[in-house]
MISE-372919 format. One record per residue (C-alpha): residue in three letters; x, y, z. Coordinates in Angstrom, 3 decimals, always signed. Example, Ala and Ser with C-alpha at 12.3 -4.5 7.8 and 13.67 -1.06 7.14 Angstrom:
BEGIN
<atom 'ALA'; <+12.300; -4.500; +7.800>>;
<atom 'SER'; <+13.670; -1.060; +7.140>>;
END
This chain:
BEGIN
<atom 'MET'; <+0.046; +0.258; +0.091>>;
<atom 'ARG'; <+2.944; +2.135; +0.492>>;
<atom 'ASN'; <+4.918; +1.678; -2.956>>;
<atom 'VAL'; <+0.957; +2.818; -4.428>>;
<atom 'LEU'; <+0.953; +5.092; -2.133>>;
<atom 'SER'; <+4.170; +6.620; -2.454>>;
<atom 'ALA'; <+3.609; +6.148; -6.957>>;
<atom 'ALA'; <+0.496; +8.332; -6.460>>;
<atom 'ILE'; <+2.428; +11.047; -4.907>>;
<atom 'ALA'; <+5.506; +10.669; -7.473>>;
<atom 'ALA'; <+2.576; +11.463; -9.757>>;
<atom 'ILE'; <+1.144; +14.046; -8.855>>;
<atom 'ILE'; <+4.425; +16.145; -8.349>>;
<atom 'THR'; <+5.861; +14.965; -11.447>>;
<atom 'ALA'; <+2.499; +16.885; -13.273>>;
<atom 'SER'; <+2.771; +19.244; -11.111>>;
<atom 'VAL'; <+6.682; +20.619; -11.972>>;
<atom 'ALA'; <+5.283; +20.160; -15.759>>;
<atom 'ALA'; <+2.547; +21.981; -15.719>>;
<atom 'CYS'; <+4.472; +24.955; -14.583>>;
<atom 'ASP'; <+6.998; +24.541; -16.891>>;
<atom 'SER'; <+3.706; +24.506; -19.788>>;
<atom 'GLN'; <+1.864; +27.719; -20.640>>;
<atom 'GLY'; <-1.224; +29.052; -20.224>>;
<atom 'PRO'; <-4.197; +28.956; -23.062>>;
<atom 'MET'; <-3.262; +33.455; -22.637>>;
<atom 'GLU'; <+0.730; +32.814; -22.985>>;
<atom 'GLN'; <+0.170; +29.845; -26.003>>;
<atom 'ALA'; <-1.884; +32.061; -28.282>>;
<atom 'ALA'; <+0.293; +34.965; -27.504>>;
<atom 'ALA'; <+3.623; +32.509; -27.788>>;
<atom 'ARG'; <+1.685; +31.723; -31.662>>;
<atom 'ARG'; <+0.848; +34.986; -32.635>>;
<atom 'ASP'; <+4.087; +36.415; -32.333>>;
<atom 'ALA'; <+6.096; +33.178; -33.961>>;
<atom 'ALA'; <+3.350; +33.992; -36.882>>;
<atom 'ALA'; <+4.362; +37.969; -36.913>>;
<atom 'PRO'; <+7.376; +39.008; -39.582>>;
<atom 'ALA'; <+10.310; +39.892; -37.876>>;
<atom 'THR'; <+10.268; +43.889; -39.803>>;
<atom 'PRO'; <+6.734; +45.534; -39.781>>;
<atom 'ALA'; <+5.451; +45.436; -43.667>>;
<atom 'LYS'; <+5.839; +48.409; -45.849>>;
<atom 'THR'; <+3.065; +50.024; -47.496>>;
<atom 'ALA'; <+3.021; +48.330; -51.090>>;
<atom 'GLU'; <+4.020; +50.748; -53.920>>;
<atom 'PRO'; <+3.923; +50.336; -57.074>>;
<atom 'ILE'; <+6.590; +49.722; -59.040>>;
<atom 'ARG'; <+7.777; +51.794; -61.849>>;
<atom 'SER'; <+10.038; +50.130; -64.359>>;
<atom 'PRO'; <+12.997; +53.333; -65.209>>;
<atom 'ALA'; <+11.653; +53.580; -68.602>>;
<atom 'ALA'; <+7.906; +54.715; -67.000>>;
<atom 'PRO'; <+9.501; +58.487; -66.901>>;
<atom 'ALA'; <+10.646; +58.131; -70.570>>;
<atom 'ALA'; <+7.691; +56.603; -71.238>>;
<atom 'ASP'; <+5.552; +59.334; -69.448>>;
<atom 'ALA'; <+7.183; +62.128; -70.972>>;
<atom 'GLN'; <+6.388; +60.605; -74.762>>;
<atom 'LEU'; <+2.700; +60.284; -74.007>>;
<atom 'GLY'; <+2.622; +64.159; -72.718>>;
<atom 'ASP'; <+4.468; +64.893; -75.896>>;
<atom 'LYS'; <+2.000; +63.235; -78.199>>;
<atom 'VAL'; <-1.067; +64.825; -76.641>>;
<atom 'LYS'; <+0.620; +67.794; -77.021>>;
<atom 'ARG'; <+1.000; +67.988; -80.222>>;
<atom 'ALA'; <-2.212; +66.237; -80.842>>;
<atom 'LEU'; <-3.782; +69.706; -79.272>>;
<atom 'THR'; <-1.225; +71.885; -81.385>>;
<atom 'THR'; <-1.978; +70.528; -84.502>>;
<atom 'THR'; <-6.629; +70.736; -83.707>>;
<atom 'PRO'; <-7.347; +73.945; -85.790>>;
<atom 'GLU'; <-11.262; +73.504; -83.369>>;
<atom 'ILE'; <-9.044; +73.964; -80.252>>;
<atom 'GLU'; <-7.365; +77.614; -79.567>>;
<atom 'ILE'; <-4.276; +76.702; -77.447>>;
<atom 'GLY'; <-3.420; +79.303; -75.124>>;
<atom 'ALA'; <-0.810; +78.169; -71.894>>;
<atom 'ILE'; <-1.852; +74.772; -72.208>>;
<atom 'GLU'; <+0.493; +71.711; -70.143>>;
<atom 'VAL'; <+0.294; +68.657; -70.191>>;
<atom 'ALA'; <+1.542; +65.964; -67.749>>;
<atom 'ALA'; <+1.005; +62.049; -68.304>>;
<atom 'ALA'; <+1.912; +59.375; -65.545>>;
<atom 'GLY'; <+1.023; +56.151; -65.874>>;
<atom 'GLY'; <-1.265; +56.763; -68.546>>;
<atom 'VAL'; <-3.677; +59.473; -66.512>>;
<atom 'VAL'; <-2.735; +62.619; -68.514>>;
<atom 'THR'; <-3.383; +65.741; -67.145>>;
<atom 'LEU'; <-4.413; +69.200; -68.761>>;
<atom 'TYR'; <-3.726; +72.403; -67.219>>;
<atom 'GLY'; <-3.848; +75.988; -68.393>>;
<atom 'THR'; <-6.171; +78.142; -70.154>>;
<atom 'VAL'; <-8.785; +78.360; -73.517>>;
<atom 'GLU'; <-11.081; +80.938; -74.008>>;
<atom 'PHE'; <-14.427; +78.767; -75.259>>;
<atom 'PRO'; <-15.815; +75.624; -72.680>>;
<atom 'ALA'; <-16.116; +73.885; -76.155>>;
<atom 'GLU'; <-12.246; +73.891; -76.168>>;
<atom 'LYS'; <-12.192; +72.667; -73.023>>;
<atom 'ASP'; <-14.180; +70.087; -73.380>>;
<atom 'ARG'; <-12.719; +68.937; -77.016>>;
<atom 'ALA'; <-8.947; +68.962; -75.699>>;
<atom 'ALA'; <-9.976; +66.553; -73.148>>;
<atom 'LEU'; <-11.701; +64.043; -75.904>>;
<atom 'LEU'; <-8.750; +64.745; -78.246>>;
<atom 'ALA'; <-6.713; +63.499; -75.315>>;
<atom 'LEU'; <-8.701; +60.365; -74.895>>;
<atom 'GLU'; <-8.468; +59.182; -78.206>>;
<atom 'ILE'; <-4.393; +59.126; -77.786>>;
<atom 'ASP'; <-3.058; +55.438; -77.733>>;
<atom 'GLY'; <-1.692; +55.391; -74.443>>;
<atom 'VAL'; <-4.063; +57.243; -72.016>>;
<atom 'ARG'; <-6.463; +55.575; -70.027>>;
<atom 'SER'; <-7.913; +58.350; -68.176>>;
<atom 'VAL'; <-7.347; +62.772; -67.763>>;
<atom 'VAL'; <-7.895; +65.130; -65.705>>;
<atom 'ASN'; <-9.061; +68.024; -66.837>>;
<atom 'ASN'; <-7.601; +71.131; -65.041>>;
<atom 'LEU'; <-8.673; +73.827; -67.937>>;
<atom 'VAL'; <-10.298; +77.262; -67.550>>;
<atom 'VAL'; <-11.882; +79.311; -69.307>>;
<atom 'ILE'; <-10.688; +82.737; -69.307>>;
<atom 'ARG'; <-12.204; +84.729; -72.181>>;
<atom 'GLY'; <-9.761; +86.508; -74.349>>;
<atom 'SER'; <-6.784; +84.076; -72.771>>;
END
């Protein structure tokens, strides 16, 4: 009987020691979360732009500017053209609202233009 009691006490002590070494549910969850987290903070995704992108943007801007300057329906005042990733932005002045609209439509017809931001201002006598 003493051997059984000694064995039971030994089993209880062993289980207690093992329980002290293990982590509780909260600690286990924190350990799993920490192990799954990346070592360095994630960076915000930025569009990948090739070294040729600025040159392509400049070419697209030039094509749009040429189209605007060679169109007789538009009295080009002081129009500037900027292009980035297929988005063309028109800056400057025109004399009539129809010229503003026509300039945007002409820009959209150019191959490579995905959208147009029309920041042209109508000023009579510009």
